[in-house]
Steps between C-alpha positions, in 0.01 A plus 500: 500500500353217707195472275717482185724233653197291608358524155823381341513202738141406413567518128821299537301224674248462216514211265661557161265261330241651254168588653240242415215749447266444209436820315263572209429795275180565690657523850510845655824680425423827684230721651469837330285783632267733338564871539208547736363787303147361538532400863732269700776334288415139415760217484500329156614139473714481184639178370832409337307479164376857543852630554694299245245532219489882539881530470592238241422446130364859481560777254398805706850539653864423421635251748864388523847539651546844348200650670498701825171556674428739787285377784295804607174321584417387856600131535144404604362608160480293186699766309800390703492170317594652165774717650651217705430167340479648154871570532621204703308228309691602186848581634446871518566749776253659736586808701321516834374843606542559876174540690143407410377826346579627147727802525524683160839659564646171622351311206655751263839474666501123510384464140786713378765361738428136410412564137152347543336366180148431627268717719155410619318804630153597610345753266528781744864422573570466123349846453698656780831353386438609146431859615755534786770239445520427120860377545360198675446343158851559364593130472150358513390280203145441606274665756162380615220720623198351675286482802298804398392633157808611303552865412525544123667837551783349710546204267543738205733718708724212593511378141626848406761508773623147451401372152675168540303401821212253446198601705249231584162555670412195709196374685458227750376463860700297752230226469639422150871547595637804353435610147214326332472730195765735352504765225823642357446856391602622160717819512394588143135536604366790707403379843141627512205360698517205743796272438421138418595235753565269213454126469560209741836338558576148390281254699286782640152597380269799538129518448264805488165372612154637579288431812405158356867403431445535127779663295430864410551620135807708419462857623233397763607537861477209727676355807853362455558137596832318499612139473796284423825395665537823697187448708557458873338229715309769681527708823673380807244391766214668312298229331184711456685782335684246279174349387358839418791612285627171353208341308465202262618582150232421237749556225775271619555133579313339797636621827651821363406838657456866422608784718250778518708822507221754552664720230314625195657453154419459134677341197592772247486263197 
């Protein structure tokens, strides 16, 4: 009680004048963290431009007052940005899941209780909910699967269970702020073989390059590099790691950079 009262007094004593703090698109808006799957999690310096450009003037999702998103990603991950700011920047609703760990039964209950229209799930969680809690998707209009290779079997199964649900396979490391490429699956086509990760979002770019940073022909595997408005400034207090992963972009304007993902990919056409 004392702490609350002291806080109120401090706030009451603050000036009501606007803060004179210059702010630009390129200033840091937040620090997102990698999952730590390849070692210790790294803090990623993401700008206002990274966040806003990923969530506005895009066609990969429906944003607006009629949408209800479920936040089921840890708040330190970039996936949280779509679930939270994707709703609030457009007058929608976001439902906050208690705790910091995805709980399938809780996700299912919250999705049905709040009539959630958008779900963003890791591929393994998508698969589990499709198998064990298919009612999760009763009111969902679009569901994203990502973070790991998508399961064609489960995508086809969910299309059969809920034909009106749009299923989108997305790809994008935290270094490029959420989804960088997306692919909406076609329920009329059998889901066989690896699912495409699609094409880049507006103002984001993807390159498949060889060891000499030359583009590989369609069908030829190379390393996936990313660029565009989603690219972070780098890693918090890790200049050497930043310089290794964020390199000059030979295909963009002077000063632009490529992010080296370490992932292998190829263009199918």
